[in-house]
LUMGU-839420 format. One line per field, with one value per residue: residue number from 1; x, z, y of N, C-alpha, C, CB in turn. Coordinates in steps of 0.1 Angstrom, whole numbers, plus 5000, padded with zeros to 4 digits. Glycine has a CB too. Example, Ala and Ser with C-alpha at 12.3 -4.5 7.8 and 13.67 -1.06 7.14 Angstrom:
REM residues 2
i = [1,2]
n.x = [5132,5128]
n.z = [5078,5071]
n.y = [4943,4978]
ca.x = [5123,5137]
ca.z = [5078,5071]
ca.y = [4955,4989]
c.x = [5132,5129]
c.z = [5078,5079]
c.y = [4967,5000]
cb.x = [5113,5141]
cb.z = [5090,5057]
cb.y = [4955,4994]
REM end
This chain:
REM residues 329
i = [1,2,3,4,5,6,7,8,9,10,11,12,13,14,15,16,17,18,19,20,21,22,23,24,25,26,27,28,29,30,31,32,33,34,35,36,37,38,39,40,41,42,43,44,45,46,47,48,49,50,51,52,53,54,55,56,57,58,59,60,61,62,63,64,65,66,67,68,69,70,71,72,73,74,75,76,77,78,79,80,81,82,83,84,85,86,87,88,89,90,91,92,93,94,95,96,97,98,99,100,101,102,103,104,105,106,107,108,109,110,111,112,113,114,115,116,117,118,119,120,121,122,123,124,125,126,127,128,129,130,131,132,133,134,135,136,137,138,139,140,141,142,143,144,145,146,147,148,149,150,151,152,153,154,155,156,157,158,159,160,161,162,163,164,165,166,167,168,169,170,171,172,173,174,175,176,177,178,179,180,181,182,183,184,185,186,187,188,189,190,191,192,193,194,195,196,197,198,199,200,201,202,203,204,205,206,207,208,209,210,211,212,213,214,215,216,217,218,219,220,221,222,223,224,225,226,227,228,229,230,231,232,233,234,235,236,237,238,239,240,241,242,243,244,245,246,247,248,249,250,251,252,253,254,255,256,257,258,259,260,261,262,263,264,265,266,267,268,269,270,271,272,273,274,275,276,277,278,279,280,281,282,283,284,285,286,287,288,289,290,291,292,293,294,295,296,297,298,299,300,301,302,303,304,305,306,307,308,309,310,311,312,313,314,315,316,317,318,319,320,321,322,323,324,325,326,327,328,329]
n.x = [7799,7799,7811,7790,7802,7832,7852,7841,7852,7874,7867,7873,7896,7894,7886,7912,7918,7893,7904,7926,7923,7903,7922,7941,7924,7920,7943,7948,7925,7937,7961,7947,7935,7952,7967,7951,7942,7918,7897,7895,7888,7868,7833,7803,7767,7756,7775,7799,7832,7837,7856,7866,7840,7837,7850,7830,7809,7821,7831,7815,7806,7823,7822,7795,7801,7820,7803,7783,7800,7812,7787,7784,7796,7776,7770,7766,7751,7743,7710,7683,7655,7620,7609,7595,7609,7606,7598,7566,7543,7511,7500,7478,7454,7437,7424,7393,7383,7383,7355,7337,7308,7314,7323,7312,7312,7318,7347,7375,7361,7361,7385,7401,7389,7398,7425,7427,7421,7443,7465,7460,7470,7495,7530,7543,7568,7572,7572,7546,7535,7520,7507,7493,7480,7471,7468,7493,7518,7515,7530,7511,7516,7542,7567,7562,7558,7539,7507,7482,7485,7489,7462,7447,7459,7447,7422,7417,7422,7408,7389,7399,7410,7428,7444,7479,7499,7524,7536,7526,7541,7565,7565,7561,7588,7602,7592,7600,7627,7628,7637,7631,7625,7647,7639,7661,7651,7663,7672,7649,7639,7655,7654,7671,7691,7683,7705,7703,7694,7695,7703,7674,7660,7642,7612,7579,7557,7522,7496,7469,7445,7427,7439,7435,7454,7461,7480,7509,7537,7547,7538,7546,7572,7582,7580,7602,7626,7618,7627,7649,7655,7652,7624,7594,7563,7529,7506,7468,7439,7412,7380,7362,7356,7337,7332,7319,7297,7306,7296,7311,7317,7296,7295,7293,7309,7328,7347,7365,7387,7421,7436,7454,7477,7480,7490,7514,7528,7536,7552,7574,7581,7591,7569,7537,7504,7472,7436,7407,7378,7351,7343,7350,7366,7386,7394,7404,7429,7444,7447,7466,7484,7519,7546,7571,7595,7625,7640,7658,7686,7691,7710,7712,7708,7724,7726,7708,7706,7733,7734,7713,7721,7744,7731,7722,7742,7746,7726,7724,7750,7746,7724,7741,7753,7740,7726,7748,7765,7751,7748,7752,7774]
n.z = [5895,5864,5836,5806,5779,5781,5758,5742,5751,5736,5718,5724,5718,5696,5705,5710,5683,5672,5690,5682,5654,5657,5667,5649,5633,5644,5641,5619,5611,5627,5613,5587,5601,5608,5578,5567,5583,5606,5588,5585,5613,5632,5640,5657,5654,5659,5661,5669,5684,5686,5702,5732,5731,5710,5715,5726,5721,5702,5728,5739,5720,5720,5744,5740,5725,5740,5759,5743,5734,5760,5768,5747,5760,5775,5803,5836,5867,5901,5908,5936,5936,5927,5945,5971,5987,5998,6026,6036,6062,6067,6093,6103,6134,6140,6156,6180,6187,6170,6154,6161,6161,6165,6150,6115,6089,6102,6128,6116,6088,6080,6084,6070,6043,6046,6044,6017,6003,6009,6000,5970,5963,5970,5955,5932,5938,5966,5986,6000,6022,6044,6072,6095,6128,6158,6181,6175,6151,6114,6083,6058,6031,6018,6014,5987,5950,5938,5933,5932,5943,5969,5977,5972,5995,6015,6013,6020,6047,6081,6112,6143,6174,6201,6212,6205,6202,6207,6191,6168,6160,6163,6138,6119,6115,6112,6088,6074,6073,6063,6071,6103,6136,6161,6192,6218,6251,6279,6270,6265,6290,6305,6290,6275,6243,6216,6207,6179,6162,6136,6118,6099,6083,6063,6063,6076,6103,6096,6123,6126,6154,6183,6202,6226,6243,6252,6258,6271,6265,6264,6245,6247,6258,6239,6214,6215,6202,6174,6170,6173,6149,6134,6125,6122,6141,6132,6150,6147,6164,6162,6166,6194,6225,6240,6232,6223,6228,6224,6211,6216,6209,6224,6249,6262,6257,6264,6245,6241,6232,6239,6235,6253,6250,6228,6225,6237,6222,6199,6211,6222,6195,6182,6166,6155,6170,6157,6156,6149,6146,6133,6100,6083,6091,6095,6069,6062,6076,6066,6045,6053,6063,6074,6064,6063,6044,6032,6007,5977,5964,5925,5898,5869,5835,5824,5800,5786,5797,5795,5769,5761,5780,5759,5736,5748,5756,5727,5714,5731,5723,5697,5697,5711,5693,5670,5683,5687,5662,5641,5629,5626,5634]
n.y = [2589,2570,2554,2540,2537,2544,2545,2561,2587,2595,2611,2634,2646,2656,2681,2701,2702,2721,2745,2749,2754,2780,2794,2800,2812,2836,2848,2848,2866,2889,2895,2907,2927,2944,2950,2963,2983,3005,2998,2974,2965,2946,2953,2953,2949,2976,2991,2997,2986,2950,2938,2919,2902,2889,2863,2848,2839,2816,2803,2789,2773,2756,2744,2733,2714,2696,2688,2676,2652,2643,2632,2611,2590,2577,2587,2579,2580,2580,2582,2598,2583,2593,2574,2547,2519,2489,2465,2455,2441,2425,2419,2396,2395,2368,2354,2340,2363,2382,2382,2392,2415,2441,2461,2469,2440,2425,2423,2411,2409,2436,2448,2428,2438,2467,2462,2451,2472,2489,2473,2477,2502,2508,2513,2492,2488,2481,2457,2432,2412,2387,2376,2355,2356,2333,2315,2304,2316,2322,2327,2338,2345,2348,2381,2398,2415,2406,2414,2402,2377,2386,2394,2374,2358,2372,2371,2343,2345,2331,2326,2313,2298,2308,2342,2351,2377,2385,2359,2368,2390,2384,2360,2380,2395,2371,2367,2390,2389,2363,2337,2319,2335,2323,2322,2333,2330,2338,2363,2376,2373,2391,2416,2422,2424,2403,2379,2367,2382,2406,2439,2451,2470,2494,2486,2472,2468,2459,2459,2442,2438,2434,2438,2420,2395,2362,2348,2336,2349,2374,2404,2430,2425,2414,2432,2449,2438,2440,2470,2464,2451,2474,2477,2489,2488,2492,2493,2486,2494,2474,2471,2483,2502,2493,2468,2433,2406,2372,2342,2313,2279,2273,2292,2321,2347,2381,2404,2431,2460,2460,2489,2501,2477,2478,2506,2506,2484,2497,2519,2509,2502,2518,2528,2536,2540,2532,2544,2524,2530,2524,2510,2528,2550,2531,2524,2550,2551,2531,2549,2570,2561,2563,2549,2550,2542,2536,2554,2543,2550,2551,2538,2555,2557,2594,2605,2622,2645,2658,2659,2677,2701,2707,2713,2735,2753,2758,2771,2794,2802,2811,2828,2850,2853,2863,2888,2902,2904,2900,2874,2841,2829]
ca.x = [7797,7802,7806,7789,7811,7843,7862,7840,7862,7883,7862,7874,7911,7891,7887,7920,7922,7888,7907,7941,7918,7901,7934,7946,7914,7919,7959,7945,7923,7945,7968,7941,7933,7968,7972,7935,7939,7905,7887,7891,7883,7852,7824,7791,7756,7755,7791,7812,7842,7834,7864,7866,7827,7837,7853,7822,7800,7829,7837,7800,7801,7834,7818,7785,7806,7822,7788,7779,7812,7811,7775,7788,7804,7764,7770,7753,7746,7731,7697,7676,7640,7604,7599,7597,7613,7606,7583,7553,7539,7502,7496,7465,7448,7427,7416,7384,7378,7379,7343,7328,7306,7315,7326,7307,7298,7329,7362,7382,7352,7362,7403,7404,7386,7403,7438,7428,7422,7457,7473,7461,7473,7506,7537,7546,7581,7574,7567,7539,7533,7506,7509,7478,7483,7459,7475,7507,7517,7522,7529,7500,7519,7555,7568,7559,7556,7527,7497,7473,7489,7484,7448,7440,7462,7437,7406,7415,7423,7394,7394,7400,7414,7429,7452,7489,7501,7538,7542,7523,7552,7580,7566,7558,7596,7606,7590,7609,7636,7632,7636,7619,7638,7654,7637,7665,7643,7667,7674,7640,7633,7659,7652,7683,7688,7682,7716,7703,7685,7702,7694,7671,7657,7629,7603,7568,7548,7508,7496,7456,7443,7419,7448,7434,7463,7459,7493,7522,7546,7546,7540,7557,7589,7586,7581,7618,7629,7616,7632,7663,7657,7651,7614,7584,7552,7520,7492,7458,7430,7403,7369,7351,7361,7324,7333,7307,7297,7305,7291,7320,7320,7281,7299,7293,7325,7329,7355,7368,7395,7426,7439,7469,7485,7487,7503,7528,7535,7541,7558,7583,7592,7592,7561,7527,7492,7459,7424,7397,7364,7343,7353,7348,7376,7397,7400,7409,7438,7451,7453,7471,7494,7530,7557,7587,7601,7639,7643,7672,7692,7693,7720,7704,7720,7722,7730,7701,7712,7742,7731,7707,7730,7752,7725,7715,7751,7746,7716,7729,7760,7740,7717,7747,7764,7728,7726,7758,7768,7740,7752,7754,7792]
ca.z = [5881,5857,5820,5802,5768,5780,5746,5733,5753,5726,5707,5728,5712,5686,5709,5705,5669,5675,5697,5673,5641,5659,5673,5634,5622,5648,5635,5603,5611,5633,5601,5578,5604,5606,5570,5563,5595,5609,5579,5588,5625,5634,5645,5666,5645,5665,5648,5681,5682,5692,5715,5738,5732,5699,5718,5734,5713,5702,5738,5744,5709,5721,5756,5739,5721,5750,5766,5734,5734,5771,5767,5740,5767,5780,5816,5846,5879,5910,5912,5941,5925,5939,5949,5981,5984,6012,6028,6046,6068,6071,6105,6110,6142,6132,6171,6177,6190,6159,6148,6170,6154,6169,6133,6106,6097,6115,6129,6105,6077,6082,6084,6052,6034,6044,6036,6005,5995,6012,5989,5955,5964,5971,5948,5930,5946,5977,5988,6009,6028,6050,6086,6106,6141,6167,6190,6171,6138,6103,6071,6048,6015,6017,6008,5968,5946,5932,5942,5932,5952,5984,5979,5975,6007,6022,6016,6026,6062,6087,6124,6153,6185,6213,6205,6214,6198,6206,6180,6156,6158,6157,6126,6112,6117,6105,6070,6067,6072,6052,6081,6116,6145,6175,6204,6232,6265,6288,6268,6267,6305,6315,6285,6267,6229,6210,6198,6163,6156,6129,6113,6084,6082,6053,6068,6085,6102,6101,6128,6130,6161,6189,6216,6237,6247,6258,6256,6281,6255,6267,6234,6254,6256,6222,6206,6212,6189,6159,6169,6173,6138,6123,6117,6132,6140,6134,6158,6145,6169,6153,6177,6202,6239,6247,6231,6220,6232,6216,6211,6214,6219,6238,6259,6261,6260,6262,6241,6241,6221,6248,6233,6261,6249,6214,6224,6244,6213,6190,6215,6222,6184,6173,6160,6159,6171,6154,6164,6140,6152,6122,6086,6071,6097,6091,6053,6062,6087,6058,6033,6056,6068,6067,6064,6057,6042,6027,5992,5975,5950,5914,5888,5857,5826,5821,5786,5780,5806,5786,5755,5767,5781,5753,5730,5756,5751,5711,5714,5739,5717,5686,5701,5712,5679,5660,5684,5687,5648,5629,5622,5637,5641]
ca.y = [2585,2561,2556,2528,2538,2552,2545,2573,2599,2597,2622,2650,2649,2668,2700,2708,2707,2729,2757,2754,2758,2787,2807,2801,2823,2851,2856,2856,2882,2902,2901,2915,2940,2952,2953,2972,2997,3007,2995,2960,2962,2938,2962,2947,2955,2989,3004,3000,2972,2939,2937,2902,2894,2878,2850,2848,2826,2805,2796,2788,2762,2740,2737,2724,2701,2690,2683,2664,2644,2634,2623,2601,2579,2575,2585,2571,2587,2576,2596,2597,2586,2594,2563,2540,2504,2479,2452,2459,2431,2426,2410,2402,2389,2358,2345,2340,2375,2388,2373,2400,2425,2460,2466,2459,2428,2418,2429,2406,2413,2449,2448,2424,2450,2476,2459,2448,2488,2493,2470,2481,2519,2504,2511,2485,2487,2478,2438,2431,2399,2381,2368,2355,2348,2334,2308,2306,2327,2317,2330,2335,2347,2356,2391,2397,2422,2403,2419,2394,2370,2391,2401,2361,2352,2376,2364,2332,2344,2325,2329,2300,2297,2320,2348,2354,2389,2384,2354,2371,2399,2371,2356,2390,2394,2360,2369,2399,2382,2351,2325,2322,2337,2316,2334,2338,2332,2341,2376,2381,2378,2401,2426,2423,2420,2392,2374,2365,2393,2417,2450,2446,2483,2493,2473,2478,2457,2468,2448,2445,2435,2437,2438,2411,2388,2354,2339,2338,2354,2388,2412,2446,2421,2410,2447,2457,2429,2448,2479,2459,2448,2481,2477,2497,2482,2500,2486,2493,2491,2465,2470,2492,2501,2487,2454,2427,2397,2362,2328,2303,2265,2272,2300,2336,2357,2394,2408,2445,2467,2466,2499,2504,2472,2481,2516,2497,2477,2508,2526,2501,2495,2532,2527,2546,2535,2537,2536,2519,2530,2518,2507,2540,2553,2518,2527,2566,2552,2530,2558,2580,2555,2570,2537,2564,2532,2538,2557,2539,2559,2543,2544,2560,2567,2611,2613,2631,2654,2664,2666,2690,2710,2708,2717,2752,2760,2760,2781,2806,2810,2813,2838,2861,2860,2870,2896,2913,2908,2895,2865,2829,2825]
c.x = [7810,7797,7801,7798,7821,7856,7855,7846,7868,7883,7868,7889,7907,7888,7900,7924,7913,7896,7921,7933,7912,7910,7941,7939,7918,7933,7956,7938,7927,7955,7956,7938,7944,7970,7959,7932,7927,7892,7883,7889,7869,7843,7810,7778,7753,7769,7798,7819,7837,7842,7866,7849,7827,7845,7842,7811,7808,7830,7822,7801,7810,7825,7806,7791,7811,7814,7787,7791,7813,7797,7774,7795,7796,7771,7764,7758,7739,7719,7688,7660,7629,7600,7601,7598,7613,7601,7577,7549,7526,7498,7482,7460,7436,7421,7400,7372,7375,7364,7331,7325,7301,7319,7324,7310,7307,7341,7371,7375,7362,7378,7402,7401,7394,7419,7438,7430,7435,7465,7471,7464,7485,7514,7543,7560,7580,7568,7559,7536,7524,7511,7498,7483,7469,7465,7488,7505,7521,7522,7518,7506,7535,7559,7565,7557,7543,7517,7481,7473,7488,7468,7443,7447,7450,7424,7407,7417,7407,7399,7389,7410,7417,7440,7464,7498,7514,7544,7538,7537,7564,7581,7566,7576,7603,7598,7595,7619,7640,7635,7632,7634,7635,7650,7649,7656,7647,7671,7662,7635,7641,7661,7665,7683,7691,7696,7715,7700,7695,7694,7692,7667,7645,7622,7594,7560,7535,7502,7476,7448,7436,7427,7442,7442,7464,7470,7500,7533,7539,7547,7551,7572,7592,7593,7594,7628,7626,7621,7644,7668,7655,7635,7609,7575,7541,7504,7480,7449,7415,7392,7367,7357,7352,7324,7319,7309,7296,7302,7303,7318,7307,7288,7298,7303,7326,7341,7355,7384,7404,7432,7454,7480,7488,7498,7515,7534,7541,7550,7577,7591,7595,7586,7549,7515,7481,7444,7414,7386,7354,7348,7354,7367,7390,7405,7406,7424,7447,7455,7461,7486,7508,7540,7571,7599,7612,7638,7653,7674,7692,7702,7713,7714,7714,7727,7723,7702,7722,7742,7725,7713,7745,7742,7720,7724,7752,7737,7720,7740,7756,7735,7723,7752,7753,7726,7732,7764,7763,7743,7756,7767,7802]
c.z = [5874,5841,5815,5785,5771,5771,5740,5737,5744,5717,5716,5725,5701,5693,5707,5693,5667,5676,5687,5658,5647,5662,5659,5629,5628,5646,5625,5600,5618,5620,5590,5584,5606,5593,5564,5576,5602,5602,5581,5604,5623,5639,5646,5656,5653,5662,5660,5681,5690,5703,5720,5737,5714,5703,5729,5730,5711,5712,5738,5734,5717,5736,5752,5735,5729,5756,5758,5739,5747,5772,5759,5748,5775,5797,5825,5858,5891,5919,5924,5934,5931,5938,5958,5978,5999,6013,6037,6048,6071,6083,6107,6121,6140,6147,6170,6182,6181,6148,6157,6161,6155,6162,6122,6094,6106,6117,6117,6091,6070,6077,6072,6039,6036,6040,6022,5997,5996,6001,5977,5955,5964,5958,5945,5934,5954,5979,6005,6011,6038,6061,6091,6119,6149,6180,6190,6158,6127,6091,6059,6032,6023,6016,5997,5965,5939,5942,5941,5945,5969,5987,5978,5986,6017,6026,6018,6043,6068,6103,6132,6165,6194,6208,6215,6199,6194,6192,6170,6151,6154,6143,6116,6107,6109,6089,6063,6062,6065,6060,6095,6126,6155,6187,6216,6243,6275,6286,6265,6280,6311,6303,6277,6252,6223,6200,6182,6158,6147,6127,6098,6080,6069,6054,6079,6088,6109,6111,6133,6142,6169,6203,6224,6234,6252,6261,6265,6275,6255,6254,6233,6253,6243,6213,6203,6201,6178,6159,6170,6158,6128,6119,6131,6132,6141,6137,6147,6152,6163,6166,6184,6220,6245,6242,6225,6227,6224,6218,6210,6218,6227,6249,6254,6265,6258,6259,6237,6235,6237,6239,6239,6253,6236,6214,6230,6231,6200,6195,6217,6207,6174,6162,6157,6163,6165,6158,6151,6149,6145,6110,6082,6081,6096,6079,6055,6069,6074,6047,6038,6062,6065,6071,6066,6057,6032,6014,5990,5964,5938,5903,5873,5849,5825,5811,5781,5786,5799,5776,5755,5771,5770,5741,5736,5750,5736,5708,5720,5726,5704,5686,5703,5700,5669,5667,5685,5674,5641,5622,5634,5643,5637]
c.y = [2575,2563,2540,2528,2549,2555,2558,2589,2600,2610,2637,2655,2658,2681,2704,2712,2721,2743,2760,2761,2777,2803,2811,2815,2833,2854,2859,2870,2892,2906,2912,2928,2949,2960,2964,2985,2994,3001,2980,2956,2956,2947,2951,2956,2973,2995,3003,2985,2963,2938,2919,2898,2890,2869,2842,2831,2813,2792,2787,2773,2756,2739,2727,2713,2690,2683,2671,2650,2633,2624,2608,2587,2571,2574,2579,2578,2581,2584,2586,2597,2585,2582,2553,2525,2502,2472,2459,2442,2433,2416,2410,2388,2376,2351,2347,2354,2386,2389,2385,2414,2442,2469,2459,2456,2428,2423,2422,2407,2430,2451,2439,2435,2462,2476,2455,2465,2490,2486,2474,2493,2519,2505,2496,2484,2483,2461,2439,2414,2398,2375,2367,2349,2346,2326,2308,2315,2317,2326,2327,2334,2357,2371,2393,2413,2421,2405,2409,2380,2370,2396,2384,2355,2363,2375,2350,2329,2341,2329,2317,2306,2311,2332,2349,2364,2389,2370,2359,2384,2391,2365,2364,2393,2383,2363,2380,2396,2371,2337,2329,2324,2329,2327,2328,2339,2337,2359,2383,2385,2390,2414,2431,2419,2408,2390,2371,2370,2402,2424,2443,2460,2484,2484,2480,2467,2464,2456,2450,2434,2440,2442,2427,2398,2376,2346,2343,2349,2367,2397,2426,2440,2419,2422,2450,2448,2437,2460,2475,2458,2459,2482,2482,2491,2492,2494,2494,2485,2485,2463,2488,2491,2489,2471,2448,2416,2381,2346,2317,2289,2265,2284,2314,2342,2369,2396,2426,2447,2468,2475,2502,2493,2473,2496,2512,2493,2489,2517,2522,2496,2504,2535,2540,2535,2542,2532,2534,2521,2523,2517,2518,2546,2542,2521,2542,2562,2543,2537,2571,2577,2560,2556,2539,2552,2542,2541,2560,2547,2543,2547,2544,2562,2585,2615,2623,2645,2662,2666,2678,2701,2718,2718,2734,2759,2764,2768,2790,2811,2817,2829,2848,2863,2869,2883,2909,2918,2903,2885,2852,2826,2838]
cb.x = [7795,7798,7821,7772,7804,7847,7861,7825,7871,7882,7840,7872,7920,7877,7883,7926,7918,7882,7910,7954,7903,7897,7949,7941,7897,7914,7974,7935,7913,7956,7974,7930,7926,7980,7978,7918,7936,7903,7893,7901,7883,7850,7823,7793,7738,7752,7788,7805,7857,7835,7854,7872,7811,7842,7867,7814,7795,7839,7844,7787,7802,7859,7813,7775,7814,7826,7774,7782,7825,7812,7765,7797,7815,7754,7769,7752,7738,7738,7683,7681,7638,7589,7596,7587,7629,7605,7586,7537,7547,7496,7502,7450,7444,7436,7421,7383,7384,7387,7342,7337,7301,7323,7339,7297,7292,7333,7369,7385,7333,7358,7413,7392,7372,7399,7446,7415,7413,7461,7474,7450,7469,7506,7545,7542,7588,7567,7588,7527,7543,7497,7516,7464,7496,7444,7471,7515,7529,7516,7537,7488,7502,7561,7576,7542,7565,7527,7496,7473,7499,7493,7441,7439,7482,7438,7396,7421,7430,7390,7388,7410,7425,7436,7447,7497,7498,7542,7540,7507,7554,7579,7558,7548,7595,7602,7575,7612,7637,7646,7650,7605,7641,7672,7618,7668,7640,7678,7682,7632,7632,7676,7646,7693,7693,7668,7721,7699,7677,7710,7702,7658,7672,7631,7614,7559,7555,7494,7510,7448,7449,7410,7448,7418,7467,7451,7500,7531,7548,7556,7527,7553,7594,7569,7576,7629,7622,7601,7628,7664,7651,7659,7608,7581,7551,7522,7490,7455,7429,7411,7375,7331,7359,7308,7336,7304,7291,7316,7280,7330,7334,7280,7312,7283,7337,7326,7357,7367,7388,7434,7430,7469,7484,7472,7501,7524,7525,7532,7549,7578,7587,7602,7557,7523,7489,7460,7416,7400,7360,7332,7349,7325,7370,7389,7387,7398,7434,7448,7439,7461,7493,7536,7556,7595,7591,7648,7636,7675,7715,7681,7734,7696,7721,7728,7730,7688,7717,7751,7722,7701,7732,7759,7717,7716,7759,7743,7705,7737,7772,7729,7712,7757,7771,7710,7724,7768,7778,7736,7763,7751,7802]
cb.z = [5873,5865,5810,5801,5756,5788,5734,5733,5762,5718,5705,5746,5707,5677,5725,5708,5656,5683,5715,5668,5634,5665,5686,5624,5621,5664,5633,5594,5612,5651,5591,5573,5614,5605,5563,5562,5588,5609,5564,5582,5633,5644,5635,5688,5645,5681,5641,5701,5685,5684,5729,5757,5739,5686,5724,5732,5697,5701,5753,5740,5690,5723,5767,5731,5714,5756,5764,5713,5735,5783,5761,5731,5775,5773,5819,5848,5875,5919,5892,5948,5914,5934,5939,5991,5976,6023,6034,6038,6078,6060,6117,6096,6146,6119,6191,6180,6197,6155,6154,6187,6149,6179,6129,6104,6090,6112,6145,6108,6086,6098,6100,6047,6035,6053,6043,6001,6003,6027,5989,5945,5975,5977,5951,5921,5949,5986,5989,6006,6034,6041,6097,6100,6151,6160,6188,6168,6138,6100,6068,6049,6001,6008,6009,5962,5943,5925,5938,5918,5947,5990,5966,5962,6011,6021,6002,6018,6067,6081,6130,6144,6184,6229,6199,6222,6208,6224,6179,6156,6170,6166,6123,6121,6127,6113,6065,6072,6080,6044,6081,6122,6149,6174,6211,6231,6270,6290,6258,6262,6317,6324,6295,6274,6220,6203,6203,6158,6169,6118,6113,6081,6079,6041,6074,6078,6110,6087,6140,6116,6162,6188,6225,6239,6252,6253,6243,6282,6239,6277,6232,6275,6261,6212,6214,6231,6187,6156,6176,6181,6137,6112,6108,6131,6149,6124,6179,6131,6175,6146,6191,6200,6249,6242,6247,6206,6239,6211,6200,6219,6230,6249,6263,6267,6253,6270,6233,6257,6209,6258,6238,6280,6253,6202,6230,6255,6207,6184,6226,6231,6176,6169,6165,6146,6183,6143,6180,6136,6154,6119,6073,6073,6109,6088,6038,6075,6105,6056,6023,6064,6064,6074,6053,6074,6036,6028,5985,5974,5954,5909,5888,5858,5806,5831,5775,5780,5818,5785,5747,5776,5791,5749,5728,5775,5754,5704,5720,5758,5716,5685,5711,5722,5666,5659,5687,5694,5643,5618,5612,5632,5632]
cb.y = [2600,2550,2563,2525,2541,2549,2529,2574,2600,2585,2621,2652,2635,2665,2705,2704,2695,2725,2756,2736,2744,2781,2799,2786,2823,2856,2848,2848,2884,2896,2886,2908,2939,2940,2941,2958,3014,3018,2998,2951,2975,2924,2976,2952,2942,2989,3027,3004,2972,2928,2948,2901,2905,2881,2851,2865,2830,2811,2805,2803,2762,2742,2748,2728,2702,2695,2694,2671,2655,2642,2631,2607,2584,2560,2592,2551,2596,2570,2604,2605,2576,2605,2556,2544,2499,2482,2434,2472,2427,2426,2414,2407,2399,2345,2353,2328,2380,2383,2353,2404,2420,2465,2468,2461,2409,2403,2426,2392,2417,2454,2441,2410,2455,2482,2449,2439,2503,2489,2459,2479,2528,2494,2519,2484,2496,2491,2423,2441,2394,2371,2374,2343,2357,2326,2297,2290,2341,2305,2326,2348,2360,2352,2394,2386,2425,2390,2437,2391,2370,2404,2416,2350,2352,2383,2364,2325,2359,2306,2343,2284,2290,2313,2361,2338,2399,2378,2342,2377,2408,2355,2349,2403,2395,2345,2370,2408,2381,2356,2319,2305,2351,2314,2333,2350,2321,2331,2377,2376,2365,2394,2433,2415,2428,2392,2362,2358,2404,2416,2469,2432,2490,2493,2458,2490,2441,2474,2445,2446,2432,2428,2453,2409,2392,2349,2341,2322,2347,2393,2416,2451,2408,2405,2461,2458,2416,2450,2487,2445,2437,2474,2464,2510,2470,2508,2492,2496,2501,2448,2456,2482,2516,2496,2449,2425,2400,2362,2327,2306,2266,2250,2296,2342,2354,2401,2398,2449,2483,2460,2507,2500,2465,2483,2529,2482,2466,2516,2528,2492,2481,2534,2517,2559,2534,2538,2546,2503,2542,2524,2498,2555,2555,2503,2527,2580,2546,2522,2564,2585,2543,2588,2531,2584,2519,2528,2565,2524,2568,2541,2535,2571,2559,2621,2605,2626,2647,2661,2659,2688,2705,2695,2707,2757,2755,2749,2778,2802,2801,2803,2837,2861,2843,2859,2894,2909,2908,2905,2870,2815,2807]
REM end
């Protein structure tokens, strides 16, 4: 706990004066009682002798004053507020296969619509970024708390090219980190930790893809890099197992959901896989997605807490005084 106005603690010098004044008053009453005998004995409303109870209300008053004096110093405490803070990257597969219509109207349109609804529901304390990947990955919108910028970035997404899910993961991690990740190919081939990757934590990647990877960069080898950085990946499978057939540059190409690959990415990054069977289920996934971001404490002024406690002690002292001997003090 810290104090904004520590000089206000000088007010505590008044407490010994109050105690001294009370003890003098008690001595005078004792002298009067000795002079008057039983006639000078203080009694409760019921007629019984007050005894030790006479000191309880004054003690409560003094404690109340001490709490108020401490409140004058404007104390601050670190309080765990009910809010989540962190970074979420929405990583969109924008390869040609996302044009398929096994999710209406298309896979990419359904993903964009549900992602926009997800963005609108997130608390302002969370930064959201947008990454698009096909043959490579690029940051469409760096993490920001400005929701209109994120929504505009999602609207601008369009499909083209083949798919490199591994590159999408690396680009997402770079967006969280604030700079691209230099991939050590030898460490990747040996399954060793990446030497240049440090723990960032309080971040997650929502990966929207049909799981069809056409790149040599193995996403299952890249996913542990996210775990090394403390970032979990939540793949959302877009499309159906039966798939669809697309016309791409005059060729008919079959495309289907590769759920096994997406499950493997989730498992290796400590995340969780979700299946979007249709547009409605995709919306439900976004509504129930538990990102488990860190709740950070924040220094908050707690003057009102001490003032309220002081006032409560005053009221308690007054109530007991009125109950026992018919006056406030």
